[in-house]
PLY file of the C-alpha trace (Angstrom):
ply
format ascii 1.0
element vertex 245
property float x
property float y
property float z
element edge 244
property int vertex1
property int vertex2
end_header
107.72 96.04 85.69
108.23 98.90 83.25
107.65 102.33 84.74
106.00 105.21 82.84
107.74 108.56 82.55
105.85 109.64 85.65
103.13 107.79 87.54
99.78 109.13 88.63
100.87 108.93 92.25
103.90 108.59 94.52
104.14 107.44 98.12
107.24 109.04 99.61
108.98 108.19 102.87
110.19 111.07 105.05
113.19 110.12 107.22
116.39 109.64 105.23
114.45 110.11 101.99
113.35 113.75 102.24
115.17 114.54 105.48
118.59 113.56 106.73
117.41 112.06 110.02
118.77 108.72 111.15
121.43 107.77 108.62
125.05 106.95 109.54
124.31 106.27 113.24
127.93 105.26 113.84
129.06 108.84 113.25
126.40 110.24 115.57
127.14 107.79 118.40
130.89 108.43 118.21
130.25 112.19 118.25
128.08 111.99 121.35
130.31 109.50 123.17
133.24 111.89 122.75
131.32 114.52 124.72
131.19 112.17 127.74
134.80 110.97 127.64
135.58 112.20 131.16
132.74 110.09 132.60
133.76 106.79 131.00
136.75 106.17 133.23
139.24 103.77 131.62
136.90 103.12 128.69
137.52 105.07 125.51
134.56 106.85 123.94
135.17 104.82 120.78
134.73 101.57 122.71
131.57 102.82 124.40
130.10 104.04 121.12
130.86 100.73 119.42
129.16 98.75 122.20
126.05 100.94 122.17
125.84 100.83 118.39
126.14 97.03 118.34
123.42 96.67 120.96
121.19 99.20 119.15
121.48 97.34 115.85
120.61 94.05 117.53
117.68 95.69 119.31
116.18 97.30 116.21
116.60 94.13 114.14
113.90 92.42 116.22
112.12 95.28 118.01
108.34 95.35 118.16
106.73 98.17 116.12
105.62 99.92 119.33
109.23 100.98 119.95
109.07 103.23 116.87
106.52 105.25 118.83
108.81 105.46 121.88
112.10 106.39 120.25
113.65 108.32 123.16
112.83 105.49 125.56
114.25 102.96 123.12
117.50 104.90 122.94
117.79 104.90 126.73
117.29 101.15 126.70
119.93 100.59 124.02
122.54 102.72 125.81
121.91 100.76 129.01
122.26 97.58 126.98
125.55 98.73 125.52
126.82 99.60 128.99
125.76 96.17 130.30
127.61 94.46 127.45
130.79 96.28 128.43
130.34 95.23 132.05
129.89 91.62 130.91
133.28 91.90 129.23
134.85 92.79 132.57
134.78 96.59 132.42
133.43 98.73 135.26
129.67 99.16 135.07
128.60 102.61 133.88
125.51 103.74 135.78
121.96 104.19 134.49
121.97 107.93 135.12
124.85 108.30 132.70
123.08 106.05 130.20
119.99 108.26 130.30
122.02 111.43 129.84
123.96 109.95 126.90
120.76 108.71 125.25
118.93 112.00 125.71
121.90 113.96 124.39
121.90 111.67 121.33
118.20 112.36 120.78
118.73 116.13 121.05
121.72 115.93 118.69
119.77 114.00 116.07
116.93 116.51 116.26
119.25 119.48 115.89
121.20 117.97 112.99
118.19 117.13 110.80
117.91 118.91 107.46
116.11 118.65 104.14
118.24 116.99 101.51
119.36 119.44 98.79
116.79 119.67 96.02
114.11 117.67 97.86
111.61 120.52 98.25
112.05 121.62 94.65
111.66 118.06 93.36
108.45 117.50 95.32
107.06 120.84 94.15
107.92 120.01 90.53
106.23 116.61 90.76
103.09 118.18 92.21
103.11 120.85 89.50
103.18 118.06 86.90
100.00 116.61 88.37
101.47 113.70 90.33
99.41 112.90 93.42
101.68 112.76 96.45
101.41 111.01 99.82
103.92 111.30 102.63
103.98 107.90 104.35
106.11 107.82 107.49
106.47 105.62 110.54
106.96 106.96 114.05
105.17 108.74 116.87
102.44 111.24 116.05
103.94 114.24 117.86
107.52 113.64 116.70
106.68 113.09 113.05
104.04 115.83 112.83
106.58 118.27 114.29
108.98 117.39 111.45
106.24 117.84 108.87
105.64 121.36 110.17
109.28 122.26 110.86
110.41 121.30 107.38
107.38 122.75 105.55
106.04 119.52 104.11
102.31 119.67 104.86
101.27 121.82 101.91
103.43 119.83 99.53
101.43 116.61 99.88
97.88 115.60 99.07
97.90 113.08 101.92
99.99 112.91 105.11
100.07 109.48 106.73
101.89 109.17 110.06
101.98 105.80 111.83
101.25 107.26 115.25
98.21 109.16 113.96
96.69 106.33 111.93
97.46 103.38 114.18
99.33 101.40 111.54
102.50 101.79 109.52
104.94 100.21 107.11
105.47 97.32 106.41
101.79 96.52 107.08
100.10 96.18 103.71
97.20 98.35 104.80
99.59 101.29 105.18
100.21 101.32 101.43
96.64 100.42 100.52
95.27 103.20 102.72
97.57 105.80 101.14
96.64 104.72 97.62
92.94 104.79 98.54
93.35 108.32 99.91
94.88 109.39 96.60
92.30 107.49 94.55
94.85 105.35 92.70
95.78 101.69 92.26
99.14 99.95 92.60
99.83 100.08 88.88
99.45 103.89 89.06
101.87 104.23 91.97
105.56 104.50 92.82
106.96 104.08 96.33
110.19 105.87 97.23
112.22 105.33 100.40
115.42 104.15 102.04
114.23 100.95 103.74
114.51 97.88 101.52
111.73 96.01 103.29
109.32 98.88 103.90
109.77 100.79 100.66
110.77 98.08 98.20
109.98 94.49 99.13
106.45 94.91 100.45
105.35 97.54 97.91
106.59 95.31 95.06
104.51 92.47 96.45
101.48 94.75 96.08
102.37 95.61 92.48
103.83 99.04 93.25
106.93 100.24 91.38
109.51 100.54 94.14
112.45 102.96 94.16
115.19 102.66 96.75
116.83 105.83 98.07
120.59 105.25 98.48
121.61 108.74 99.53
125.23 107.90 100.28
125.75 105.68 97.25
126.67 102.67 99.37
124.89 100.21 97.09
122.75 97.25 98.13
123.91 95.42 101.27
125.91 92.28 100.65
123.62 89.29 100.29
120.48 91.39 99.81
117.64 89.42 98.28
115.67 92.57 97.49
115.95 94.07 94.00
114.58 97.61 93.68
112.96 98.58 90.42
115.26 101.58 90.49
117.93 103.11 92.76
118.37 106.87 93.20
120.46 109.14 95.42
118.20 112.20 95.29
114.52 112.93 94.73
115.59 115.22 91.90
116.34 112.09 89.86
112.60 111.35 89.72
112.04 114.26 87.35
112.03 113.39 83.65
115.28 114.27 81.93
117.29 114.31 85.17
119.05 110.98 84.72
0 1
1 2
2 3
3 4
4 5
5 6
6 7
7 8
8 9
9 10
10 11
11 12
12 13
13 14
14 15
15 16
16 17
17 18
18 19
19 20
20 21
21 22
22 23
23 24
24 25
25 26
26 27
27 28
28 29
29 30
30 31
31 32
32 33
33 34
34 35
35 36
36 37
37 38
38 39
39 40
40 41
41 42
42 43
43 44
44 45
45 46
46 47
47 48
48 49
49 50
50 51
51 52
52 53
53 54
54 55
55 56
56 57
57 58
58 59
59 60
60 61
61 62
62 63
63 64
64 65
65 66
66 67
67 68
68 69
69 70
70 71
71 72
72 73
73 74
74 75
75 76
76 77
77 78
78 79
79 80
80 81
81 82
82 83
83 84
84 85
85 86
86 87
87 88
88 89
89 90
90 91
91 92
92 93
93 94
94 95
95 96
96 97
97 98
98 99
99 100
100 101
101 102
102 103
103 104
104 105
105 106
106 107
107 108
108 109
109 110
110 111
111 112
112 113
113 114
114 115
115 116
116 117
117 118
118 119
119 120
120 121
121 122
122 123
123 124
124 125
125 126
126 127
127 128
128 129
129 130
130 131
131 132
132 133
133 134
134 135
135 136
136 137
137 138
138 139
139 140
140 141
141 142
142 143
143 144
144 145
145 146
146 147
147 148
148 149
149 150
150 151
151 152
152 153
153 154
154 155
155 156
156 157
157 158
158 159
159 160
160 161
161 162
162 163
163 164
164 165
165 166
166 167
167 168
168 169
169 170
170 171
171 172
172 173
173 174
174 175
175 176
176 177
177 178
178 179
179 180
180 181
181 182
182 183
183 184
184 185
185 186
186 187
187 188
188 189
189 190
190 191
191 192
192 193
193 194
194 195
195 196
196 197
197 198
198 199
199 200
200 201
201 202
202 203
203 204
204 205
205 206
206 207
207 208
208 209
209 210
210 211
211 212
212 213
213 214
214 215
215 216
216 217
217 218
218 219
219 220
220 221
221 222
222 223
223 224
224 225
225 226
226 227
227 228
228 229
229 230
230 231
231 232
232 233
233 234
234 235
235 236
236 237
237 238
238 239
239 240
240 241
241 242
242 243
243 244
């Protein structure tokens, strides 16, 4: 599909597209595990972090959508799962109280470390000034995601705010994209989707006829063996502006 210079509308993801939120979890887990070194006994914080991260990745690969609305609870579950995996390997069992404290500290750390990617606000403002209709389409719990919208001054920048927990549906359900386009009064051929998730922001939107742009903030490139081919790959929302390539 050939894209115009700018479309009539854009659907833009929030987490790890506009905000640095959940990327590079291995760094975050190792950082938090190091804070609890004294409570891990003979286990190194690196080993604990690796076990939790492995369990978390397995969990999220098959998790039901409802867990996106219960993120703090899901993190407690994944830390307990990581601890159980270590015990199954013959290590001393770390207790559930410690698991809860580690998980909650991780949640607080992630919240504190969030920030708007450089240039994101300016890029969104410039797109709006050029007449592009904008929808923020984000998954997650209503209170958590709405708090980010307010904290990072996004509400006035978009013509439509669509939060999974407020609407009762989210990506990759096709109605999530259709509802956003309907709210903006546009069709798929008028629309670009931008985000960091290859299934949610590329594969499914492409199936609907939307031009899909993958956000690769860290420049890691497509995962090995990926069967998804974005229409375009960018590292910053500023690249969406004409003449910025």
